[in-house]
N, C-alpha and C positions, 0 to 999 in steps of 0.2 A: 571441495569434497564435503558436502553437508546436505541435510534435509531439515526443514523447519516448517512450522505452521505460522502464517502471518495473517493478522486481522486485516482484511482488504477493505472492509466497509463496516460501518457501525461504530459503537462506542470503542474507544481505545484503538482506533485505526492505526496500523503500523506496528502494533505490539507483536513481538516475535517469541515463539516457543520452540526451542531447540529440541529435536527428536533424539533422545539419548537411549531410549529403551525400545525393544521390539514390540511391546504392547503398552499402550497408554490410553487413559480415559480422558474424554473431553466433556466438560459440563460446568455447571455453576458451583458444584460442591467443592469445598476447599481441598479435599483429598485428591481431586483430579489433577493430573500432570499439566493439562491445558485448562486452567481455570478461567472461565468466561462469565463475568457477573452481569452481562447485559440483560435487560428485561426480556422475559420470555424464554430464557435458556433453562432447561430442566437440570436437575442435579447431575444426571448422567445422560448426556445427549447422544454421544457416540463413542465408539471405541476404535482406535487406530491400531492396525496390526501390520508389521513388516513380514511379508511372506513371499518366498520365491523371487527375491530381488525387487519387489515392488510393495506398494501399500494397499491394504484392504481397509475399508471403513464399514463398520457395523452400525446400523441405525438403532439406537436404544430408546428413541422417543416414542410417544404414543401417536405420532403423526408422521407423514412422509417428509423427507428432506429433499433438497434439490442438489444433485451432484453433477456439476458441469452441464447444467441445463436439463438433466434427466432426473426423473422422479426415482427416489430411493424409498420404497415402502417401509413401514414399520417392521421390525424384526428381520430385516433382510440386510445383505451386505453386497458390496460391489468394489471393483478395483478403482482406486483413486489415482488418476493419472498424474504424472509429474506436472507441476505448475497448473493443475486444475483447481477449481474452487468448489467449496461446499457451503450452501446457504442454510444456516441453522435456524434463523428467524427471518422475518421480512426485512429487518435492518442489518442483521449480522451475517457477514460473509467471511469465510476463512479460506486462505489459499495454501496449497502444499507447494512450497518452493524447494526445488531440488537443484543442486549444483554438483555435477560429477557423480561420484558414488552415492547412491541414495541410502545406503545402510546406516542405521542409527550410529551416532558417534558422540563422544563427549564434546561439549562446547569448548572451543579453543580459548585458552586464557588470553586476556588482553596483554599485548607485548608491553614490557616496561621500557619506557623511553628515557634514556639517560642523556645528559648533556654531552655535547661533543668535547673532545680533548682541549681544543683551543678555547672553548667557553670556560672550562674549568681553570685553565691557566690564567684567564683574565680575572676570574674571581679570586683565585688563590695568590696572585701576584702581589708583591708589596712595592709598588712604584714609589718614586720620590714624589713629594708634594706637587712639584710643577708638572710631572708626567700625569699623575692622578687627576689633577685639575683639568688638564688638556683633554684627557680621555672622557671625563665626565661631561664637559661641554659638547664634545663631538657626539656623544651618545644622546644627549638631550636634543641636539639639532636633528639627529636622525629620527628620533621619536616624534618630534614635532612635524617633520616632513611626512613621515608615514601616516600619522593621524590625519594630516591635511589631505593626502591622496585618498585615504580610506573614506573620508567625508565626501570628497568629490565623486568617487565611484558610487557611494550610496545614493547620492542625489540623482546621478545619471540613471542608475538602475531603478530608482523609485519612479522617475518620470517615464522610463521605458515600459514599466509594468504597472502604470497607474490604473489601467483597466482591470487588472486582476489582483492588485495588492490587497484589496479589502475583501476578497472572496474567502470563504471557509469551505474549501473543496470537499473535505470529508463529510461535512454536514450536508452540502448540496447533493453529494453522491448518495448518501443514505436516504435523503428525502426522495430523490428521484427513483431509487430502487424500490422504495415503499410504494410510490405511485404506480410504477410499472408492474408491481406484484398484485395490485388490486385488480379485480375483474372489471374489464371495460364495460361501459353501459350498453354497448351494442353487441356484446357477447363475442367479440372477436378474440383470437388467440395470438395475434401478432406481437403483443407486448412481451410475452414470455421469451420469444426468440430475440427480441430487441434487448431485453434485460440481460440475457445470457451473453450476448456479444459485448454489451457495455461493461459487464463485470469482467470479462476476459481482458478488455482494453485497460481497465483500471488496475487489474492485477499486474499486467505487463508494465504499466507505467510505474507502479510501486517497486517493481523489481529492477527498474532502471533500463528496461528494454524499450527505449523510445521509438525505435523503428517499428517494432511489433505493435506497440500501443497506437502509433499513428495509423497503421493499417487497419486495426480493429475499430478505431474511432471513425475512420473514413468509411468503413463498412456500415457503421451506424447511420452516417449521413445518407448513404445510399438506400438504407431501409426507410429512412424518414422522408426522403424527397417525394415518393409517390403519394404521401399523405397530405401534401400541400393542396390548398384550394387553387383555382385558376388565378386568383389574385396574389398567389405566392405566400399566403398566410396559412397557419395551421388551425384547424377547427378545434383540436384538442389542446387544452392547456398543458397536459403532460407532454405531448409532442413538442410543443413550443419550449418547455423547460428542458427537454432532452436535447433539442437542437442547440440552445444557448450553452448548455453545459459542455457538449461535445466541441462546439466551436472554441470555447475557452481552453479546453484540454489540448486541442490540436495546436493552438497557439503556444501552450506551455511546452509541449513535446517537440516543437519545431525549433525552439530557441537553442 
């Protein structure tokens, strides 16, 4: 039962802002409830309002925003659908993540994790020297075995993901969105639709919805395939970059 804004692309990707009030400001100014200091973000970029069981976003910028792939002109407002995305700049995308009741609510406090009763008894017990020594040796042996297993698992996982271990996915995604936002040299408009589906896929992935993310990424591949030359290669470097990124994310969301 929560609603929050999550930075889906751009600087500070993954940063969450819990929606606790019915009206809050989004922008670079320190007084904004959702303070985003990324380049190009105005002091007051937008206003989020909870109304009639849903959210309305008001564009306070001097230029249009992109709300779920649709243009939101200056001084206008529109319904921000649950789990939809708002592009504030070419690099910065914010997603509205809703689970259950979308109404504003206080951020839940982190639960205090207390040790189990048997753990307390081990710490507080006053064993005889022989018993204490035996327990200490056993504990050390267990720790050594656990560290050994952890090391083996790390090596196996490192080899398994060798192809993606050195990737910086947020940086790749931000660069790709920037390229797709630029006007194509041939004047086509296909990149806008491609960018929108790609952003939806990334938002689903960040929310942990791997099945939905795979469907969206697969849709991107279907949009890219007709752009291939007869020799199977892409004429556009941006298309090639998009293909490689999506292939990598399909691999990540399939594991």
